[in-house]
C-alpha positions as CSV (number, residue, x, y, z in Angstrom):
1,X,58.8,86.2,67.8
2,X,61.6,84.2,66.3
3,X,59.5,83.4,63.2
4,X,58.6,87.0,62.8
5,X,62.3,88.0,62.9
6,X,63.1,85.3,60.3
7,X,60.3,86.6,58.1
8,X,61.5,90.2,58.3
9,X,65.1,89.2,57.5
10,X,63.9,87.1,54.5
11,X,61.8,90.1,53.3
12,X,64.8,92.4,53.6
13,X,67.0,90.0,51.7
14,X,64.4,89.6,49.0
15,X,64.1,93.4,48.6
16,X,65.7,94.8,45.4
17,X,68.1,97.6,46.3
18,X,71.0,99.5,44.8
19,X,74.4,99.8,46.4
20,X,73.5,103.0,48.2
21,X,70.5,101.5,49.9
22,X,72.5,98.4,50.8
23,X,75.2,100.5,52.4
24,X,72.6,102.5,54.4
25,X,71.1,99.3,55.8
26,X,74.5,97.8,56.6
27,X,75.7,101.0,58.3
28,X,72.6,101.4,60.3
29,X,72.8,97.7,61.4
30,X,76.4,98.1,62.4
31,X,75.8,101.3,64.3
32,X,72.9,99.7,66.2
33,X,75.0,96.7,67.1
34,X,77.9,98.8,68.3
35,X,75.6,101.1,70.3
36,X,74.0,98.1,71.9
37,X,77.4,96.8,72.9
38,X,78.5,100.1,74.4
39,X,75.2,100.4,76.2
40,X,75.6,96.9,77.8
41,X,79.2,97.6,78.8
42,X,78.2,100.9,80.4
43,X,75.4,99.3,82.4
44,X,77.7,96.6,83.6
45,X,80.3,99.2,84.5
46,X,77.8,101.2,86.5
47,X,76.7,98.1,88.3
48,X,80.3,97.4,89.4
49,X,80.7,101.0,90.5
50,X,77.4,101.1,92.5
51,X,77.9,97.6,94.0
52,X,81.2,98.5,95.7
53,X,84.2,96.2,95.8
54,X,83.8,92.5,95.6
55,X,84.2,90.5,98.8
56,X,87.6,89.2,97.6
57,X,88.9,92.7,97.1
58,X,87.4,94.1,100.3
59,X,88.9,91.3,102.5
60,X,92.3,91.5,100.8
61,X,92.1,87.9,99.6
62,X,91.5,86.9,96.0
63,X,92.9,84.8,93.1
64,X,95.5,87.1,91.7
65,X,99.2,87.8,92.4
66,X,99.6,89.9,95.6
67,X,96.0,89.6,96.7
68,X,96.5,87.3,99.7
69,X,97.4,88.6,103.1
70,X,101.1,88.6,104.0
71,X,102.0,85.4,105.9
72,X,99.2,83.2,104.6
73,X,95.5,83.0,104.3
74,X,93.1,84.7,106.7
């Protein structure tokens, strides 16, 4: 798999192309990378929504300012 990807990248870099073709490939690659990042963030966000609050938030005790119970730890 890794060798196949390297071969495909080498083939793409060896391909003669004009500026218009280069910009098309670059734009398509950039859009795919951005779309993949957005997709991963949305999946992570949905997992957090569906999973409910973390145990620290649910119990009122956590690591941040104001997250511990008044008067000390539980």
